[in-house]
SETILUM-238792 format. One line per field, with one value per residue (C-alpha): residue number from 1; x, y, z; residue in one letter. Coordinates in nm, 3 decimals. Each point is the difference from the previous one (the first is absolute). Example, Ala and Ser with C-alpha at 12.3 -4.5 7.8 and 13.67 -1.06 7.14 Angstrom:
<sites>
resi: (1,2)
c1: (1.230,0.137)
c2: (-0.450,0.344)
c3: (0.780,-0.066)
resn: (A,S)
</sites>
This chain:
<sites>
resi: (1,2,3,4,5,6,7,8,9,10,11,12,13,14,15,16,17,18,19,20,21,22,23,24,25,26,27,28,29,30,31,32,33,34,35,36,37,38,39,40,41,42,43,44,45,46,47,48,49,50,51,52,53,54,55,56,57,58,59,60,61,62,63,64,65,66,67,68,69,70,71,72,73,74,75,76,77,78,79,80,81,82,83,84,85,86,87,88,89,90,91,92,93,94,95,96,97,98,99,100,101,102,103,104,105,106,107,108,109,110,111,112,113,114,115,116,117,118,119,120,121,122,123,124,125,126,127,128,129,130,131,132,133,134,135,136,137,138,139,140,141,142,143,144,145,146,147,148,149,150,151,152,153,154,155,156,157,158,159,160,161,162,163,164,165,166,167,168,169,170,171,172,173,174,175,176,177,178,179,180,181,182,183,184,185,186,187,188,189,190,191,192,193,194,195,196,197,198,199,200,201,202,203,204,205,206,207,208,209,210,211,212,213,214,215,216,217,218,219,220,221,222,223,224,225,226,227,228,229,230,231,232,233,234,235,236,237,238,239,240,241,242,243,244,245,246,247,248,249,250,251,252,253,254,255,256,257,258,259,260,261,262,263,264,265,266,267,268,269,270,271,272,273,274,275,276,277,278,279,280,281,282,283,284,285,286,287,288,289,290,291,292,293,294,295,296,297,298,299,300,301,302,303,304,305,306,307,308,309,310,311,312,313,314,315,316,317,318,319,320,321,322,323,324,325,326,327,328,329,330,331,332,333,334,335,336,337,338,339,340,341,342,343,344,345,346,347,348,349,350,351,352,353,354,355,356,357,358,359,360,361,362,363,364,365,366,367,368,369,370,371,372,373,374,375,376,377,378,379,380,381,382,383,384,385,386,387,388,389,390,391,392,393,394,395,396,397,398,399,400,401,402,403,404,405,406,407,408,409,410,411,412,413,414,415,416,417,418,419,420,421,422,423,424,425,426,427,428,429,430,431,432,433,434,435,436,437,438,439,440,441,442,443,444,445,446,447,448,449,450,451,452,453,454,455,456,457,458,459,460,461,462,463,464,465,466,467,468,469,470,471,472,473,474,475,476,477,478,479,480,481,482,483,484,485,486,487,488,489,490,491,492,493,494,495,496,497,498,499,500,501,502,503,504,505,506,507,508,509,510,511,512,513,514,515,516,517,518,519,520,521,522,523,524,525,526)
c1: (6.328,-0.074,-0.283,0.065,-0.195,-0.029,-0.084,-0.377,0.041,-0.243,0.186,-0.318,0.182,-0.265,0.288,0.189,-0.292,-0.011,0.372,0.079,0.370,-0.024,0.219,-0.171,0.132,-0.028,-0.291,-0.237,0.201,0.339,0.182,-0.067,-0.353,-0.223,0.297,0.144,-0.149,-0.052,0.032,0.275,0.019,0.312,0.144,0.186,-0.295,-0.280,-0.139,-0.196,-0.335,-0.190,-0.211,0.115,-0.103,-0.344,-0.048,0.130,-0.298,0.175,0.173,0.348,0.171,0.129,0.247,0.333,0.002,-0.335,0.104,0.000,0.307,-0.125,-0.048,0.313,0.177,-0.210,0.188,0.301,-0.215,-0.144,0.337,0.190,-0.238,0.134,0.362,-0.051,-0.192,0.193,-0.191,-0.321,-0.045,-0.266,-0.172,-0.251,0.081,-0.198,-0.334,-0.264,-0.368,-0.244,-0.254,-0.353,-0.244,-0.364,-0.215,-0.367,-0.230,-0.166,0.271,-0.068,0.290,0.029,0.311,0.008,0.219,0.066,0.362,0.280,-0.034,-0.373,0.038,0.258,-0.212,-0.289,0.226,0.115,-0.348,-0.146,0.293,0.028,-0.352,-0.363,-0.104,-0.212,0.175,-0.151,0.241,-0.074,0.148,-0.095,0.048,-0.216,0.308,0.237,0.378,0.111,0.350,0.038,-0.263,0.068,0.370,0.195,0.143,-0.200,0.315,0.048,-0.307,0.171,-0.016,-0.375,-0.049,-0.009,-0.362,-0.085,0.079,-0.229,-0.274,-0.033,-0.049,-0.262,-0.207,0.040,-0.334,0.104,0.088,-0.235,0.111,-0.137,0.153,-0.089,-0.031,0.230,0.081,-0.025,-0.267,-0.109,-0.345,0.116,0.203,-0.038,0.162,0.263,-0.241,-0.263,0.248,0.095,-0.371,-0.063,0.313,0.197,0.324,0.102,0.332,0.104,0.227,-0.054,0.358,0.175,-0.163,0.127,0.325,0.249,0.058,0.335,-0.057,0.157,-0.133,-0.188,-0.109,-0.364,0.060,-0.191,0.228,0.121,-0.155,0.059,0.105,-0.312,-0.227,0.203,0.022,-0.371,-0.070,0.186,-0.131,-0.361,-0.075,-0.331,0.037,0.374,0.128,0.340,0.073,0.186,0.029,-0.183,0.213,0.328,0.238,0.330,0.160,-0.141,0.167,-0.072,0.101,0.094,0.183,-0.223,-0.158,-0.313,0.214,0.175,-0.336,-0.123,0.321,-0.021,-0.363,0.060,0.285,-0.139,-0.114,-0.378,-0.020,0.145,-0.235,-0.295,0.047,-0.067,-0.308,0.121,-0.292,-0.117,0.013,0.370,0.085,-0.156,0.181,0.337,-0.023,-0.052,0.254,0.285,0.194,0.348,0.206,-0.051,0.229,-0.019,0.130,0.150,0.096,0.284,0.257,-0.071,0.092,-0.308,-0.242,-0.330,-0.064,0.068,0.255,-0.278,-0.185,0.317,0.068,-0.341,0.123,0.326,-0.194,-0.191,0.102,0.105,-0.001,0.324,0.030,0.246,0.093,0.174,0.088,0.290,-0.080,0.269,-0.182,-0.348,0.076,0.066,-0.348,-0.166,-0.286,-0.060,-0.146,-0.275,0.077,0.149,-0.292,0.234,0.071,-0.171,0.186,-0.036,0.237,0.065,0.125,0.124,0.090,-0.263,-0.259,-0.294,-0.007,-0.303,-0.234,-0.014,-0.281,0.018,-0.170,-0.338,0.040,0.042,0.308,0.292,0.299,0.150,0.274,0.227,0.335,0.229,0.300,0.001,-0.056,-0.325,-0.159,-0.336,-0.155,-0.245,-0.311,-0.373,-0.091,0.116,-0.094,0.067,0.068,0.139,-0.220,-0.356,-0.207,-0.334,-0.319,-0.211,-0.332,-0.261,-0.073,0.324,0.318,0.269,0.353,0.015,0.373,0.102,-0.319,-0.093,-0.263,0.169,0.040,0.181,0.037,-0.275,-0.248,-0.127,0.082,-0.248,0.076,0.108,0.251,-0.190,-0.131,-0.351,-0.176,-0.050,0.170,0.313,0.207,0.259,0.221,0.098,-0.294,0.163,0.376,0.043,0.080,0.288,0.043,-0.156,-0.263,0.192,0.038,-0.375,-0.063,0.202,-0.160,-0.347,0.084,0.115,-0.322,-0.216,0.202,-0.073,-0.370,0.014,0.168,-0.261,-0.289,0.141,0.047,-0.355,0.117,-0.241,-0.338,-0.234,-0.254,-0.373,-0.046,-0.042,0.144,-0.340,0.010,0.328,-0.115,-0.299,0.225,0.234,-0.292,-0.133,0.326,0.103,-0.056,0.206,0.207,0.018,0.234,-0.236,0.022,0.380,0.010,-0.232,0.227,0.300,-0.170,-0.102,0.350,0.155,-0.256,0.074,0.370,-0.046,-0.186,0.318,0.265,0.082,-0.024,-0.268,-0.123,-0.092,-0.293,0.111,-0.336,-0.165,-0.341,0.101,0.113,-0.318,-0.214,0.180,-0.039,-0.369,-0.058,0.137,-0.269,-0.286)
c2: (-6.840,-0.240,0.028,0.075,-0.084,0.290,0.053,-0.042,-0.368,-0.215,-0.325,-0.188,-0.160,0.086,0.121,-0.328,-0.195,0.198,0.050,-0.200,-0.036,-0.051,0.302,0.118,-0.139,-0.125,-0.212,-0.157,-0.324,0.167,0.096,0.357,0.020,0.161,0.157,0.204,0.350,0.008,-0.232,0.065,0.001,-0.162,0.277,-0.253,-0.231,0.259,0.029,0.319,-0.153,0.192,-0.298,0.045,0.366,-0.088,-0.269,0.202,0.082,0.298,0.163,-0.060,-0.098,0.250,0.016,0.119,0.308,0.116,-0.001,0.327,0.115,-0.145,-0.349,-0.025,-0.164,-0.310,-0.064,-0.089,-0.171,-0.238,-0.067,-0.050,-0.279,-0.218,0.088,-0.090,-0.321,-0.174,-0.323,0.170,-0.047,0.110,-0.213,-0.283,-0.360,-0.287,0.185,-0.173,0.075,-0.049,-0.278,0.139,-0.285,0.008,0.098,-0.050,0.267,0.260,0.045,0.298,0.164,0.289,0.213,0.199,0.308,0.213,0.098,-0.130,-0.360,-0.008,0.174,-0.248,-0.291,0.137,0.039,-0.361,-0.138,0.182,-0.099,-0.368,-0.107,0.052,0.071,0.298,0.218,0.222,0.265,0.107,0.297,0.161,0.344,0.139,0.058,-0.275,0.012,-0.076,0.132,0.111,0.266,0.059,-0.088,0.117,0.348,0.275,0.124,-0.344,-0.007,-0.233,-0.291,0.043,-0.058,-0.372,0.063,0.061,-0.365,-0.110,0.244,-0.178,-0.326,0.152,0.065,-0.353,-0.175,-0.277,0.244,0.143,0.282,0.033,0.285,0.114,-0.356,-0.127,-0.357,-0.102,-0.002,0.365,0.133,0.119,-0.313,-0.353,-0.288,-0.226,-0.290,0.187,0.062,-0.367,-0.087,0.235,-0.065,-0.298,0.169,0.312,0.186,0.226,0.285,0.226,0.120,0.077,0.324,0.012,0.174,-0.155,0.192,0.133,-0.114,0.309,0.247,0.295,-0.183,0.094,0.374,0.238,0.061,-0.363,-0.196,-0.288,0.026,-0.201,0.268,0.294,-0.132,-0.078,0.345,0.191,-0.236,0.073,-0.352,-0.004,-0.060,0.076,0.225,0.166,0.140,0.316,0.299,0.309,0.250,-0.027,-0.287,0.098,-0.346,-0.352,-0.326,-0.319,-0.329,-0.230,0.024,-0.196,0.134,0.111,0.197,0.176,0.074,0.164,0.199,0.125,0.107,0.179,0.216,0.053,0.346,0.033,0.169,-0.310,-0.228,0.216,-0.135,-0.356,-0.175,0.030,0.037,0.356,-0.061,-0.083,0.279,0.265,-0.123,-0.049,0.356,0.132,-0.229,0.054,-0.307,0.060,-0.274,-0.376,-0.238,-0.370,-0.249,-0.337,-0.255,-0.137,0.145,0.147,-0.327,-0.153,0.280,-0.137,0.257,-0.078,0.198,0.139,0.139,0.161,0.156,0.168,0.180,0.103,0.140,0.245,0.359,0.218,-0.293,-0.112,-0.377,-0.098,-0.344,-0.042,-0.277,0.172,0.138,0.265,0.136,-0.020,0.301,0.211,-0.077,0.210,-0.245,0.098,0.337,0.112,-0.054,0.284,0.166,0.119,-0.346,-0.329,-0.311,-0.379,-0.165,-0.376,-0.106,-0.358,-0.236,0.190,-0.144,0.178,0.003,0.219,0.250,0.295,0.254,0.377,0.234,-0.068,-0.380,-0.038,-0.138,0.229,-0.217,-0.344,-0.147,-0.220,-0.180,0.036,-0.236,0.005,0.376,0.108,0.321,0.168,0.105,0.289,-0.086,0.063,-0.309,-0.362,-0.255,-0.370,-0.191,-0.327,-0.253,-0.118,-0.302,-0.147,0.036,-0.299,-0.043,-0.167,-0.348,-0.034,-0.184,0.240,-0.037,0.270,-0.048,0.110,0.188,-0.198,-0.240,-0.343,-0.144,-0.264,0.066,0.261,-0.232,0.111,-0.250,-0.091,-0.060,-0.357,0.121,-0.131,0.219,0.140,-0.093,0.298,0.252,0.190,0.293,0.202,0.306,0.156,-0.165,-0.339,0.057,0.307,0.360,-0.048,0.045,0.258,0.001,-0.242,-0.259,0.018,-0.086,-0.320,-0.094,0.055,-0.218,-0.277,0.013,-0.012,-0.293,-0.182,0.071,-0.131,-0.318,-0.049,0.066,-0.245,-0.266,0.040,0.128,0.296,-0.004,0.145,0.254,-0.036,0.377,0.242,0.342,0.149,-0.166,0.170,0.334,-0.019,-0.092,0.292,0.242,-0.114,0.106,0.321,0.225,-0.190,0.209,-0.155,0.099,0.275,0.148,-0.027,0.181,0.271,0.061,0.018,0.255,0.214,0.002,0.096,0.277,0.137,0.006,0.150,0.293,0.106,-0.124,-0.329,-0.360,-0.089,0.082,-0.320,-0.049,-0.071,-0.111,-0.330,0.165,0.247,-0.282,-0.198,0.308,0.064,-0.362,-0.007,0.332,-0.153,-0.271,0.251)
c3: (-1.053,0.287,0.251,0.367,0.316,0.245,0.366,-0.015,-0.101,0.200,-0.085,-0.086,-0.298,-0.259,-0.216,0.045,-0.144,-0.325,-0.070,-0.317,0.086,0.379,0.072,0.323,0.328,0.265,-0.115,0.255,0.000,0.046,0.323,0.106,-0.134,0.262,0.180,-0.288,0.013,-0.378,-0.298,-0.256,-0.381,-0.148,-0.223,-0.215,-0.068,-0.025,-0.355,0.074,-0.095,0.269,0.110,0.360,0.005,-0.135,0.266,0.297,0.225,0.164,-0.301,0.138,-0.328,-0.257,-0.288,0.138,-0.221,0.141,0.365,0.191,0.187,0.328,-0.149,-0.214,0.295,-0.070,-0.326,0.214,0.267,-0.263,-0.163,0.326,0.104,-0.280,0.073,0.367,-0.081,-0.280,0.058,-0.122,-0.373,-0.243,-0.262,0.035,0.092,0.151,-0.025,0.210,-0.054,0.291,-0.026,0.020,0.070,-0.100,0.297,0.075,-0.136,0.222,0.263,0.225,0.183,0.247,0.050,0.325,-0.040,-0.307,0.053,-0.224,0.123,-0.059,-0.335,-0.123,0.127,-0.206,-0.304,0.027,0.065,-0.301,-0.219,0.094,0.093,-0.100,0.358,0.097,0.260,0.269,0.131,0.358,0.185,0.329,-0.158,-0.281,-0.218,-0.118,-0.006,0.355,0.062,-0.361,0.067,0.369,0.039,-0.304,0.054,-0.176,-0.175,-0.162,-0.227,-0.248,0.244,0.031,-0.371,0.072,0.104,-0.367,-0.069,0.281,-0.104,-0.334,0.189,0.232,-0.312,-0.134,-0.053,0.240,0.279,0.263,0.231,0.352,0.194,0.349,0.131,0.273,0.096,0.365,0.268,-0.009,-0.096,-0.347,-0.068,-0.127,0.182,-0.161,0.049,-0.201,-0.279,-0.002,-0.024,-0.295,-0.208,-0.125,0.106,0.192,-0.027,0.288,-0.109,0.300,0.052,0.327,0.122,0.360,0.092,0.240,0.325,0.122,0.356,0.161,0.261,-0.147,-0.314,0.064,0.040,-0.230,-0.295,-0.012,-0.285,-0.238,-0.362,-0.085,0.147,-0.128,-0.357,-0.003,0.140,-0.269,-0.270,0.105,0.122,0.191,0.374,-0.010,0.277,-0.023,0.346,-0.100,0.231,-0.110,0.195,-0.188,-0.076,-0.156,0.027,-0.032,0.099,-0.193,0.157,-0.288,-0.332,-0.237,-0.317,0.186,0.247,-0.288,-0.165,0.320,0.038,-0.357,0.036,0.331,-0.132,-0.349,-0.098,0.058,-0.340,-0.166,0.191,-0.104,-0.353,0.123,0.140,0.360,0.240,0.059,0.374,-0.026,-0.241,0.223,0.311,-0.170,-0.128,0.350,0.164,-0.246,0.116,-0.135,0.161,0.033,0.186,-0.091,0.255,-0.094,0.265,-0.210,-0.236,-0.344,-0.170,0.166,-0.089,-0.126,-0.274,-0.365,-0.205,-0.219,0.300,0.135,-0.339,0.023,0.312,-0.164,-0.296,0.224,-0.056,0.294,0.244,0.166,0.059,0.276,0.135,0.335,0.247,0.177,0.349,-0.044,-0.304,0.151,0.218,-0.310,-0.135,0.275,0.038,0.363,-0.097,-0.241,-0.367,-0.202,-0.186,-0.275,-0.142,-0.075,0.103,0.025,0.246,0.023,0.343,-0.019,0.289,0.198,0.240,0.161,0.381,0.064,-0.161,0.238,0.048,-0.008,0.248,-0.163,0.020,-0.373,-0.175,0.076,-0.083,-0.035,0.220,-0.209,0.016,-0.301,0.001,0.380,0.031,0.170,-0.121,-0.057,-0.329,0.027,-0.203,-0.010,-0.202,0.027,-0.265,0.050,-0.320,0.127,-0.178,-0.045,0.090,-0.088,0.201,0.098,-0.177,0.219,-0.131,-0.197,0.110,0.123,0.131,0.269,0.056,-0.349,-0.094,-0.311,-0.129,0.006,-0.349,-0.200,-0.374,0.026,0.174,0.341,0.274,0.271,0.367,-0.081,-0.258,-0.303,-0.286,0.034,-0.328,-0.229,0.231,-0.115,0.126,-0.184,0.021,0.330,0.175,-0.058,-0.024,0.221,-0.089,-0.239,-0.372,-0.226,-0.272,-0.222,0.274,0.061,-0.364,0.018,0.331,-0.148,-0.299,0.234,0.204,-0.313,-0.132,0.328,-0.050,-0.359,0.119,0.274,-0.240,-0.256,0.268,0.136,0.341,0.008,0.176,-0.263,0.120,-0.055,0.033,-0.289,-0.076,0.082,0.342,0.086,-0.137,0.235,0.293,-0.069,-0.034,0.337,0.170,-0.180,-0.301,-0.259,-0.242,-0.347,-0.283,-0.114,0.350,0.000,-0.334,0.133,0.300,-0.232,-0.226,0.295,0.149,-0.334,-0.047,0.348,-0.086,-0.344,0.151,0.183,-0.243,0.173,-0.132,0.255,0.348,0.177,0.230,0.356,0.139,-0.091,0.024,-0.272,-0.228,0.054,-0.064,-0.330,-0.109,0.090,-0.179,-0.321,0.007,-0.020)
resn: (M,V,H,V,I,T,Q,S,C,C,S,D,A,S,C,V,A,V,C,P,V,N,C,I,H,P,T,P,D,E,P,G,Y,G,T,S,D,I,L,H,V,D,P,V,A,C,I,D,C,G,A,C,A,D,A,C,P,V,D,A,I,Y,P,A,D,R,L,G,E,R,D,R,V,F,I,E,V,N,A,S,Y,Y,R,D,N,P,D,I,S,S,G,W,S,N,V,V,Y,P,E,I,P,R,L,D,A,G,L,R,V,A,V,V,G,T,G,P,S,G,G,Y,A,L,Q,T,L,I,G,R,T,D,A,T,V,T,M,I,D,R,L,P,T,P,G,G,L,V,R,A,G,V,A,P,D,H,P,G,T,R,R,V,L,K,T,F,D,L,L,Y,R,H,P,R,T,T,M,I,G,G,L,G,V,G,D,G,P,A,E,V,A,P,A,E,L,A,D,H,F,D,A,V,F,Y,A,V,G,A,P,A,S,K,P,L,G,V,P,G,E,D,L,P,G,S,T,S,A,T,D,L,V,G,W,Y,N,A,A,P,E,A,F,G,D,I,R,V,D,G,C,S,R,A,V,I,V,G,T,G,N,V,A,L,D,V,A,R,I,L,V,S,S,P,E,E,L,A,A,T,D,I,A,D,R,A,L,H,L,L,R,S,Q,N,V,H,E,V,V,L,L,G,R,R,G,P,E,H,A,A,Y,T,P,A,E,Y,R,A,L,E,A,M,T,D,V,D,V,I,A,C,D,D,P,A,L,V,R,D,L,A,L,D,R,P,A,D,P,E,R,R,R,I,V,F,L,F,T,T,A,V,S,E,I,V,P,D,E,S,D,Q,V,G,G,V,D,V,V,T,S,G,H,S,H,R,I,A,A,G,L,V,V,R,S,V,G,Y,R,G,V,E,I,A,G,L,P,F,D,A,E,V,G,T,I,P,T,A,D,G,R,I,L,G,A,D,G,T,P,V,P,G,Q,Y,A,L,G,W,A,A,R,G,A,R,G,G,I,G,A,N,R,Q,H,A,I,G,A,V,E,A,F,I,A,D,A,A,A,G,R,L,V,R,T,A,R,T,A,A,D,F,A,A,L,A,A,S,R,T,T,P,I,D,Y,A,G,V,A,A,I,D,R,A,E,R,A,R,G,Q,A,V,G,R,P,R,I,K,F,T,E,I,S,E,M,V,A,E,A,V,R,A,R,R)
</sites>
């Protein structure tokens, strides 16, 4: 019986590396890698050894005969990939092993950001060098968007953090949480990092949401997917601007995977969500709101929708939720979107070829509806919540080069470029911070590997400016700016959250205040 890759695949290619017969595609050097929603096992070539399942960080790979009814569709999804791509063949040929040069002893490296990009950079640094690595995050808990962005009803995707957790405990790794980078009072400047380390990797993501640029966008009840996702995932400082006086329909502008995640969470049964680690603040409000209809707006036709097939299948698999797609003005009238949603049904509606003209207020000056144009037909959608999910961009860090036009740190082959266009010695950027908000977890892994390979080449060629500072010097600097959270503190926060959840039959209840996290970490030291 062959193995099958299912929806929760993160495409980080860990399985590709261990497959003895090269039967998992696309590989990182093949077309489609990074854009395919999942990887695929070749049913003809698979020898059922199970190595891929053991290596998968998110438990997405199973023997075909062990799949549940919901996942059996992936047997055909895996097989059809090879029928549709006859040029893809399994088996090894022309294997090339990377050259790993001998580097100077005592290299000290900092990685800013502990999301997937930072985690994969750490994995590559530990695996390919003898450097010591200091992981820095502005929050007390690591994980970035894996912790604060992955939907709470997709716990399998979060299992990639287990891989990183092992690396956080590595003897050559030091964790410092609760420390920002910039020019604030609880931050260290990029120049200070450059002074204390031989190399610095910036894996800070793209945390800002792009605006719609339409009237009414700032009304109460209009928010970004970034804020809303962080809010229901218990991210500190996140603010999901949801009305508290009833909201039967929500409108989401965008059709990417994040938009579909938000739609699924909003219409999911609160009882089902109560079995996840969704934030208490969100669970309480969603129970009282009872949002039972979500309308997703796409500017172009369904063939241009940004979501992946796997994400759409997650919507179709929802019980008691109707999923409707429409781009015909004649049919829009039948959807009754100009009046409150029917409380007797739950529904997700895709309106394609639809552009937003204005977000309009109700009598209390909160969001009351959205004026849109669908295939030339102007109409209003009654709604109490509008969520924009039209893309993300990076945020400038004081003291670090930044391209404000595209919202990224300028790089070439992972090396940060200065104002004159030449690489800044020992400075690297990776993931969304460098290439923009595109690609998933797997693409971040390959990007991290590339940045570390650039560092290795620079170190071997003597292009780094070696620091005269010590680890103790940086520890003192960090302590002068904040209360640093080490790995023991991270573990203490994790234990406390799990205990809070266990008390009420949930996997965990996350802290939503940084002060609570710090207090728990400090308590563990006593």
